[in-house]
matplotlib code that plots the C-alpha trace (Angstrom):
import matplotlib.pyplot as plt

x = [115.4, 114.4, 117.1, 118.4, 117.6, 119.8, 119.1, 122.3, 122.6, 125.7, 126.9, 126.2, 130.0, 130.4, 126.8, 127.8, 131.3, 129.5, 127.2, 130.7, 130.2, 132.9, 132.3, 133.2, 130.6, 127.3, 125.1, 121.5, 121.5, 118.1, 119.2, 122.1, 119.7, 117.4, 120.0, 121.3, 117.8, 117.7, 121.2, 119.8, 119.8, 118.8, 121.6, 120.1, 122.0, 121.4, 121.9, 125.7, 127.1, 129.6, 129.0, 130.4, 129.2, 131.4, 133.4, 131.2, 128.1, 125.9, 123.5, 120.1, 118.3, 114.5, 113.2, 109.6, 108.8, 111.9, 113.7, 117.4, 120.1, 123.4, 126.8, 129.5, 133.2, 133.2, 135.8, 137.8, 135.9, 132.4, 130.3, 129.3, 126.4, 123.1, 120.0, 118.1, 119.9, 117.8, 114.1, 111.7, 111.1, 114.0, 116.3, 119.7, 122.4, 125.6, 128.7, 131.2, 132.8, 132.5, 129.7, 128.4, 124.9, 124.8, 123.0, 120.3, 118.7, 118.2, 122.0, 124.4, 127.8, 130.5, 133.8, 137.3]
y = [39.3, 41.6, 44.5, 44.5, 47.8, 48.6, 51.3, 53.1, 55.0, 57.3, 56.6, 59.0, 60.2, 60.8, 62.8, 64.7, 65.6, 66.6, 69.4, 70.6, 69.4, 67.9, 65.0, 67.4, 70.2, 70.7, 69.8, 68.7, 65.0, 64.9, 67.4, 65.0, 61.9, 63.9, 64.8, 61.3, 60.3, 62.9, 61.8, 58.0, 56.9, 53.6, 51.5, 49.5, 46.4, 44.2, 40.4, 39.6, 43.0, 43.8, 46.7, 48.4, 49.8, 52.8, 52.9, 55.3, 53.9, 50.8, 48.8, 47.3, 44.9, 44.9, 41.1, 41.6, 40.7, 38.5, 36.5, 37.2, 34.9, 36.2, 34.7, 36.4, 35.9, 33.7, 35.0, 32.6, 32.9, 32.7, 29.3, 27.6, 29.3, 27.7, 28.0, 28.4, 31.5, 33.4, 34.7, 35.2, 38.9, 40.1, 42.6, 41.8, 44.3, 45.2, 46.4, 48.4, 46.2, 44.6, 42.2, 40.4, 40.0, 36.7, 35.8, 33.9, 37.3, 36.3, 35.7, 38.2, 37.1, 39.2, 39.2, 40.1]
z = [1.7, 4.4, 5.6, 9.1, 11.0, 13.8, 16.5, 17.3, 20.4, 21.3, 25.0, 27.8, 28.1, 24.0, 24.3, 27.3, 25.8, 22.5, 24.5, 25.8, 29.4, 31.5, 34.2, 36.8, 35.6, 37.2, 34.3, 33.6, 33.4, 31.8, 29.3, 28.3, 28.1, 25.8, 23.6, 23.6, 22.4, 19.8, 18.4, 17.9, 14.5, 12.4, 10.4, 7.3, 6.7, 3.6, 4.0, 3.2, 4.5, 7.1, 9.5, 12.3, 15.6, 16.5, 19.7, 21.5, 20.6, 21.0, 18.7, 19.6, 17.1, 17.7, 17.5, 17.7, 14.3, 13.3, 15.9, 14.8, 15.9, 17.3, 17.0, 19.3, 19.5, 22.7, 25.5, 27.4, 30.6, 29.0, 29.2, 26.0, 24.4, 24.1, 21.7, 24.8, 25.9, 23.7, 24.6, 21.8, 21.0, 23.2, 21.6, 20.7, 22.1, 20.0, 21.7, 19.7, 17.1, 13.6, 12.4, 9.6, 8.5, 7.3, 3.6, 5.6, 6.8, 10.4, 11.7, 12.8, 13.5, 15.5, 13.5, 14.7]

ax = plt.figure().add_subplot(projection="3d")
ax.plot(x, y, z, "-o")
ax.set_aspect("equal")
plt.show()
């Protein structure tokens, strides 16, 4: 089975804070964006494994080669999910939280 590669990007705020800038400081926003890109990392997950996206980060799964499926925890106010909600090749965005990459090698499930 093929592994899942997730691009992990730190939040703008956490990158700015790691550079010792405060929200009220006069700073170069482009420098923060550059550092944010530099701090990106790739997480590799095997089928059947659980993984976590940390609080100050977000994850993105490239679906150009393999069309992964994402099962998220449904909030009370959300409408019912439909298979047609996915657009082929569109990346899947993962918010901070816990996930499981199922044994089928294509399904990512958000877990509580």
